[in-house]
N, C-alpha and C positions, 0 to 999 in steps of 0.2 A: 630633306634633312635626314642624315643617317641617325638611326636610333641605336643606342648601345644594347647589345644582346646581354641579358642577365646571365651571368655565369653560374653554373651549378656549384653548390657548396662543396668545399673540399672535405676530404675525410677527417682532417685534423679539426676543422671548424665544427663539423657535426659532433665529433667526439667531445670537444670542449663544451659545446651547448648542452650536451647530455649530462656532463659532469655538473654544470651549474644548475641545471633544472633539478637533478637528483639531490644536490646539496640544499637547494631551496626548499624542496619537499621535506627532507629530513629535518631542516631547521624549523619548519612550520610544525611538524609533528612533535618535536621536542618542546617547542615553546607552548604548544597547546596542552601537552601533558603536564608541564610545570604549572601552567595557569590553572588547570583543573585541580591538580593536587593542592595548590595553595588555597584555592577557594574552598575545597573540601576540608582542609585543615582549619581554616577560619570558621567555617560552619560548625565544625566539631567543637572548637573552643567556645563559640557562642552558646551552643546547646549545653555543654558541660557547666558553663558559668550560670546559665539560666536555671539549671536543675539544682542549684544550691539553695533554692527556696524563694527567689523572687517570683512574683506572679507575672504571667505572660504579658499582660497589659502594661504593668508598670515597667517591666524590662524593656518592652518595645519603645515606650515613650522616653525613657530616661537614658538607659545604658546604650542602646543602639544609636540614639541621637548623638550622644557624646562621642561614641566611637566613630561615627560617620564624620563628625566635624574634625576630629583629630587626624583621622586617616586621610581625609580629603586635603587637609592643609599640608600634610607631610608628603602624600604620594599622588595627589591630583585626582582626576575623575575616576569613577569606577567603584567608589566605596561610600556611596550615599546609603540612606536607611533602606531604600528599596532593594539595592543590590546585596546589602548585608542580609536582609531577609531571604533573598534568593539563595545565598550561600547556606544559610541556616536550613532552608527547605531542601537544598541539595544533599546536605549531610543526613538529614532525617530520612530522605527517600533512598539513600545509598550509604548506609552506615558502615559497609565494608568496602574499603578502598579497592581491593582487588576485583570487585564486581564492576567497577567503572571501566567502560570501554573508551579508551583514549582516542579512538578513531573519530569519535563525535566531538563536536565543539561545545563551548559553554552555552551557546544559544540553544543547541539541542537539549542540554541538560536543564536549562531554565524551563523549557516546555515539558520535559519528562517528569521533572520534580512536582509538577502540578497534578499529575495523574493520581487517582485515589487508591489504586491497588498495585501491588508488586507484579501481579500477572500482566496487567496492561503495560507497565513500564518495561518488563522483559520483552514482551511482544514487540513494542515499538522500537526498542533498542535493536533487537534482532533484525527487524525489517529495515531499519535505517542503515545498519552496517552492511547487511547483505545486498541491499538494492541501491546503496549510495545515495539515500535521500538527503538533500540538503535541509537546512532548518525550515525553509519556507514550505518545502514538500511535506515535511513531518507535521508542521502546524496545520496544513490543509487536511491532511489525513486524520489527524486527531479531531479536528473541527467537524469533519464529515462522518465521524464515528466508524472509521475503517475497521477497527477491532471488533466492534459490535455487529457489523454487517456480514461478517463471515458466519456461515451456517453451522460450523463445527467447532469443537473445542480448540483452543490455541495453546501454543507452547513457545517458550523463549528458546527452546533447543532447536538445533539445526536438523531438518528432516534428512533421513537417510535416503539413498537413491531407491525409488519404489520398484517393486516387481510388477509384472504384467497383472497379476492377481489383485494387487493392492491399488491399481491405478484409479479405479472408480471411487474408492473410499477416500484416498488422498486428494483426488480431484475436487471433492466437496470442500476441502479446505481453501481452495482457490476461488470458490464461487461466492459472490456477495449478493445480498438481497435487501434493499434495492441497490442498483448501481447509480452513482450520482455523476451527472455530466454537466455540472453548473458552469464549467469552463467554456462551454459552447456559446454562452451569452444569450440564450433564448429566454425571453421573459416568461414567468409563470403564467399558465393558462393559454399560451399561444400554441396552436396546433401546428405540427410539422409532419411532413410526409416522411416515409422510410428513407427515400433518396436524400432528402434534406439532412436528416440525422446522420446518415451514412457519410455523406460528403463533409459535413461539419466534423465528424469524428476523425476522418483522415486528415483534415486540415489542422486538427489539434492532436496529432498522433502521439506526441510526447506525453501530453496530459492523459490521453486515453490509455496508454500503456501503463502509466502510473496507477490509474484507477483499476485497471485489470489485475494488477498484482505482479509478483515476482516471476521472472523467467520467461515472459512473453516476448516473442519477436514477430514482427509483421511479415506475412507471406504474400497475401494477394487480396485485392478487392474485386468483387464479381468474378470470382474464379470460374472459368469455363470447364465444365465436365461433360464429356461426350460419351454416350453409350451407343449401342448398335442402332437404337431407334429414336433417341431424343437428345436434346441439349439442355443442360441445366447450368444455372449461375448461382454460386454461393456468395452471399453478401460479403463476408469478411472471413479470412482464414489466417490463423496465427499458429506458431509453433512454440510450445513451452519446453525449454531445454532442461528444466528441472524434472518434469514428468516424462520427458522424451516422447511427446506425442503431439499430433496436430489438434488444434482447437477451432471448431467451426462456429461462427456467430451468425445468426439470422435475426434481422431487425424487423419488429412488428409495431407499426405506429398505433395500432388499435388493441383490442382485447384479445387475449390468447384463445385460440380455438384448437379443436382436436386435429383439424387439417394442418395447422402449423406444426403440431407435434409429429404427425405422420410424415410431413415433409422433411423435418430435421432428422427423424429416424432413417429415412431413405438416404439423405445426404450422407450421414455417418456410415451407413452400410456401403454406399458407393465409394466413399473415400477409402474405406478399409480395403475395398477390392481393387481400386484403380490407382490410388495415389500412395498409400502408406507403404514404407519400406519394411522389409522383414524384421529389422531390428528396432522399429518404432513400436511404442506401446499403443494400446487401443485408442482410437480417436474419440474426442469428447465433443459433444454438441451442446451449445448454449443458445436458447431463444431469449432475446431481449425484447420484452413487450412493454407497452405503455400501461397496460392493465392486465392483471392475472385473474383468471377465473379458477378459484380453488377447487371447484367440482371437477373441471377438466383435469387439473393437476392430479387430483386424488384418484380418479377412475380411468386414467389413461396409462400408457406405458411408462410415463414419467415416474410413477410411484414405485416401479420395480427396476427400471433400467438405470444402472449406476453410471452410465456414460452420457445420459441426456439430462439437461437441466433447463429450467425456465426461471428467469428473474425479471423483476420489474426494473425499469429505468426511469429516472427523473432528470429532466434537462434544467432543473433549478435546484438550489439548495433550500430545503424546507426549514422551518424553525426547528430547533433542537428537540422540543417536546414532540412535535409531529413526526420527526424522523425516528425518535425513540419508540413511539407508538407503532410505526410501520415495521420497525425491526422486531419488536416484541410479537406483533401479530404473525409475521412471517416465521419467527422461530417456533411459536406455538403450533402453527400449522405443520411446519416441517417435522417437529417431534411427534405430532399426532399421526401424520402419514407414515412415519418411520415405525411407530409402535404398532400400526395396523398391519404391517407386512408380516407374512408367515415367518416363523423362526426357522433359521437354517440349521 
């Protein structure tokens, strides 16, 4: 039986499809903007009416309930008491309309409005827009304390392109401690080998890149480096196009040792000599270990080398209080180690 050969699309068909796709995208953006603006205005009216003297509890029980019933009867779903409260929270979190980024959806803003500080809201808005996080990715990152796990101060402003001299300091803003790999599906307490973790991370590369942060592109697994006398294999290699540098990752299933640090220091030096292009910024090395030894961190080259980092990783999502405690411990140790360095 002869099979019909699928003909290539004509130029006019391709052009028409592009016009339709572009029109649909513009329509979605316009509808999303109008939706956000209407919800913001409703929230504003609710807050202004509330501020006329009614107590919050009484207002919530009576006025919002009556509003919800009338609006639902007139316009259908989307105007129950819960969503009216969401609109109220939206306005309170973003009282200036021009500060609202209409690239994000109402689902994004429902999540963002629950954050307790403007600093966090600005941070997550910037990350969501710049990295194209959908609402599910935003929710996951808020839940895993993405903001708190960064070791340096955050800003909602876009970073300028770094110079070679700034690469180490800016690199710190990309490092988290701990890293959370709950998407691997490994039960808490179950031991895994370095190879197991490495394989699982590659199998979940999209989620892994999300956890690493902005600007990361996968380069190689077990990259082979050859010298005059030996062969070496680097666990994972990435390129960060924001920092314009290679990022080497070495996985350690056990406790961090000074040998691990020496090995990564060697890998970074070798990569600088054998792989890095002249227009690339200095290479960064990150050791991901199941357990950190703070004495090893403090008294090794990690304390002075701005291109080497060690972070703990967890293959499960701990309870929020446990995670907050881990973050605070790491932050205190980071600040203590930084304070002990000689002033330049």
